[in-house]
C-alpha positions as CSV (number, residue, x, y, z in Angstrom):
1,M,-86.7,132.5,55.3
2,K,-90.2,133.7,54.4
3,R,-90.8,137.3,53.5
4,K,-93.2,139.4,55.6
5,E,-95.8,139.4,52.8
6,D,-95.7,135.6,52.5
7,K,-96.2,135.3,56.3
8,K,-99.2,137.7,56.1
9,K,-100.8,135.6,53.3
10,E,-100.2,132.4,55.3
11,V,-101.8,133.9,58.4
12,E,-104.8,135.2,56.4
13,S,-105.2,131.8,54.7
14,L,-105.1,130.0,58.1
15,R,-107.6,132.5,59.6
16,R,-110.1,131.9,56.8
17,Q,-109.7,128.1,57.3
18,L,-110.2,128.5,61.1
19,E,-113.3,130.7,60.6
20,N,-114.9,128.1,58.2
21,T,-114.2,125.1,60.4
22,S,-116.3,123.6,63.2
23,S,-113.6,121.5,64.8
24,L,-109.9,121.8,65.3
25,F,-107.3,119.6,66.9
26,V,-103.9,121.0,67.8
27,T,-101.3,118.2,67.8
28,G,-97.6,117.8,68.4
29,F,-95.2,115.6,66.5
30,E,-91.5,114.7,66.6
31,K,-89.3,112.7,64.3
32,L,-92.0,111.7,61.8
33,T,-90.6,110.4,58.5
34,V,-92.0,111.5,55.2
35,A,-93.8,108.2,54.8
36,Q,-95.4,108.5,58.3
37,D,-96.4,112.1,57.5
38,F,-97.9,110.9,54.2
39,E,-99.9,108.2,56.0
40,L,-101.2,110.8,58.6
41,R,-102.3,113.2,55.9
42,K,-104.0,110.4,54.0
43,A,-105.9,109.3,57.2
44,V,-107.0,112.9,57.8
45,R,-108.2,113.3,54.2
46,E,-110.2,110.1,54.4
47,A,-111.8,111.4,57.6
48,G,-112.9,114.5,55.7
49,G,-110.4,116.8,57.3
50,S,-107.4,119.0,56.5
51,Y,-103.9,118.9,58.0
52,R,-101.3,121.7,58.3
53,V,-98.0,122.0,60.0
54,I,-97.7,125.6,61.2
55,K,-95.3,127.9,63.0
56,N,-96.5,128.7,66.6
57,N,-96.3,132.5,66.1
58,L,-98.3,132.3,62.8
59,A,-100.9,130.1,64.5
60,N,-101.2,132.5,67.4
61,K,-101.8,135.5,65.0
62,A,-104.2,133.6,62.8
63,G,-106.2,132.4,65.8
64,E,-106.8,136.0,67.2
65,G,-110.5,136.7,67.2
66,T,-111.6,133.2,66.3
67,A,-113.0,130.3,68.5
68,A,-109.6,128.7,68.3
69,E,-107.8,131.7,70.0
70,A,-107.6,130.0,73.4
71,V,-105.9,126.8,72.1
72,L,-103.5,128.6,69.6
73,S,-102.0,131.0,72.1
74,G,-98.9,130.0,73.9
75,L,-98.0,127.0,71.8
76,S,-94.5,125.5,72.0
77,G,-92.7,122.7,70.2
78,M,-93.6,121.3,66.8
79,T,-97.2,122.0,66.1
80,S,-99.7,120.9,63.5
81,L,-103.4,121.5,63.0
82,A,-106.1,119.1,61.9
83,F,-109.5,120.6,61.2
84,T,-112.8,119.7,59.7
85,S,-116.2,121.3,59.0
86,S,-118.0,118.0,58.9
87,D,-117.7,115.1,61.4
88,P,-115.3,115.8,64.3
89,V,-115.7,112.2,65.6
90,A,-114.3,110.7,62.4
91,L,-111.3,113.0,62.5
92,A,-110.7,112.3,66.2
93,K,-110.9,108.6,65.4
94,A,-108.4,108.9,62.6
95,L,-105.9,110.9,64.6
96,T,-106.3,108.7,67.7
97,N,-105.7,105.6,65.6
98,Y,-102.6,107.2,64.1
99,A,-101.4,108.2,67.6
100,K,-101.6,104.6,68.8
101,S,-99.2,103.6,66.0
102,Y,-96.8,106.5,66.4
103,P,-96.5,107.6,70.1
104,T,-94.5,110.7,69.1
105,F,-97.7,112.1,67.7
106,T,-99.6,113.8,70.6
107,F,-102.6,115.9,71.2
108,K,-102.2,119.3,72.7
109,A,-105.8,120.6,72.7
110,G,-108.8,121.1,70.5
111,V,-111.9,123.1,69.7
112,V,-115.1,121.0,68.9
113,E,-118.2,122.9,67.8
114,G,-116.8,126.1,69.4
115,R,-115.9,124.5,72.8
116,V,-112.3,124.1,73.9
117,V,-111.4,120.5,74.8
118,D,-108.3,118.9,76.2
119,A,-106.4,115.8,75.1
120,R,-108.5,113.5,77.3
121,A,-111.7,114.8,75.8
122,I,-110.4,114.2,72.3
123,Q,-109.7,110.5,73.3
124,E,-113.3,110.3,74.7
125,L,-114.7,111.9,71.5
126,S,-112.9,109.3,69.4
127,A,-114.7,106.5,71.3
128,L,-118.1,107.8,70.2
129,P,-119.8,106.3,67.1
130,S,-119.3,108.2,63.9
131,R,-122.0,110.3,62.4
132,T,-122.8,107.6,59.9
133,E,-123.2,105.0,62.6
134,L,-125.5,107.3,64.6
135,L,-127.7,108.0,61.6
136,A,-128.0,104.3,60.9
137,K,-129.0,103.6,64.5
138,L,-131.5,106.5,64.5
139,L,-133.0,105.2,61.2
140,F,-133.3,101.7,62.8
141,L,-135.0,103.1,65.8
142,I,-137.5,105.1,63.6
143,Q,-138.2,102.0,61.5
144,A,-138.4,99.4,64.3
145,P,-142.0,100.2,65.5
146,A,-143.4,100.2,62.0
147,Q,-141.6,96.8,61.2
148,R,-143.0,95.3,64.4
149,L,-146.5,96.6,63.7
150,A,-146.4,95.1,60.1
151,S,-145.1,91.8,61.5
152,A,-147.9,91.7,64.1
153,I,-150.6,92.5,61.5
154,N,-149.1,89.9,59.1
155,G,-148.8,87.4,61.9
156,V,-152.6,87.6,62.8
157,G,-153.6,87.0,59.2
158,R,-151.1,84.2,58.8
159,N,-152.2,82.5,62.0
160,L,-155.8,82.8,61.0
161,A,-155.0,81.2,57.6
162,V,-153.2,78.3,59.3
163,V,-156.1,77.7,61.7
164,L,-158.7,77.8,58.9
165,D,-156.5,75.5,56.7
166,R,-156.1,73.0,59.5
167,A,-159.8,73.1,60.3
168,A,-160.7,72.5,56.7
169,K,-158.3,69.5,56.5
170,E,-159.9,68.0,59.6
171,S,-163.3,68.6,58.2
172,K,-164.5,70.9,61.0
173,F,-166.7,72.9,58.6
174,Q,-169.1,70.1,57.6
175,A,-172.7,71.1,57.6
């Protein structure tokens, strides 16, 4: 059993993490093996997030006064937290993919960019393209008009050169 000082340190540590994170997913799990837990933690790390199993009372105390207070109060059952300061879509995708493989892993609620979301909204969030994909699409849209303009300008010169070459071969420029 943890001592009171250790619990206070854990609450303060979690509170600091919650204050420095933009997105949090509260999940439930049952009967995960060590290998399955290792696989989950690896998937969360690859998505740029952190994962913690936490006691409900400690989570409730750590969440007081933070954006996550609404989702961390009144928790029951086995609870874990996955959080990130970078891309919430990547973390939601990783957790959703894991939940498809292991149905005992469930979503309870979440906080995305300061807004409380339910399990259905987390599923919808995971269907969005990731930040990297969105940036690539945006870059393509920015570059596309310039590429089309360059192609059109090159096309006029190329077409003119073809016409002049054909006219010269057919001796159309004889004086």
